[in-house]
C-alpha angles and dihedrals in degrees: 000000000000135000126225090206102031093160089071090067087083086080086074089073094073089048090054090049090050091052091049091049091050092052091048093049092049092051090048092052091050092053092047093048092052093045100047105024134081099233095194092051092046091052090053095049096041106029094177128042126174090242113184091358090073088071095056097081090052092048091048091049092051091048090049090053092048092050092049090053091049088052089049088057089057104237120211139180132206115260134175112244135168115277103235095198097049118117130202123188115198111208115194126192111229097176121138091261089066087074089072113122100213085107102046135266084009136309092254096047092046089048090052092053093047092046090055090051090049092051091052091051095056121097115254092238092065120089116231129195134180131222125178126194140189117140087340134020128236135183105236096177126018114224108286141158089235113096099188097074092049094048092047091051092048092055093055102052118141128195120255133188122266132008125259107179093160091055089049091056092048091049091049091051089051090052091049091051089057093054120098114263135209117266096235104038143003113287115247114251140175138186118222107199122192116193143141105202150042125272113268099161138044128009118349124264094243092059092049093046090051090053092050092047091050091054092045094242114141116216113213111198131200119199102217119200138016137276090255099059121132134185131197114236120177096339094314132096117235128191114249109185119175116253103222096166094061093048093045090053092054091051093047094048094050100039094251131129128264122210140163123228112191091166139029092251092053090049093052091051091050092049092050091052092051092045093051092051091053105038108067141057131181117256136165117255118199118240100188096123092053092055092046090051094051090046090055090052091054091045090052090047090051091052094047093046093049093051093047098046103025103023090231140081119259 
């Protein structure tokens, strides 16, 4: 626990002195009563005394004062909250090989469903953009807090020839550069790239990975599909195995995470893990009202105890 106004805790010193004075006074009264009173006679005249209960109102009052001072110092605790300036760009491969059906009903359709689930799982404070890539890459939706444009674009993806992963990373970095940033430091960002193949068009992966690493933007990659995938092209069936090594290398070089998603369920789990690692930061949340509320409970207890055992308010 921390305090936004820790210097005010010095007011606890007088409360400690007050508690010490009370203890001293009570000990002095006990010695005086024993020295100058006839205990047997007192027990006959006053057969019942509150005993230790008579101290409860004083203890409750002191605790109430201490809690009010703690509240005055503005206590806070660390909590995990959404990072409002964070940006995620989702890059989806729409090359012809994404029509393979080794992940039913097809890689692209399964990716669309999982992407929609991923979008719904992200905190509203996080900005989300969408990039698609085949032989070229294009930014379909700039990073925004609005989820509807991204979801609508995801549902209307169409396959294209070739695969340009490097271009997808460059396009994603460009989209991130256009997103608003925090005033004090660069906003955190990450690219989540979903693909099933190796780059065969555009700039190479190594060049794109170096650019992402220079900007401090991790690229998390998901190898989508299996080694046994096939796709029909012009009345012939071509092999379309997933290239895990290329995607793993991109993630390792940029500080991202690599994962495989052979099924839609696996993909959703991977997305949730990436989303949770992006979405929250630790901040201090003030607890003043809690301390004030507890202090009021002790003050009320002190008043009730004093009326019950001493027939007066403290």
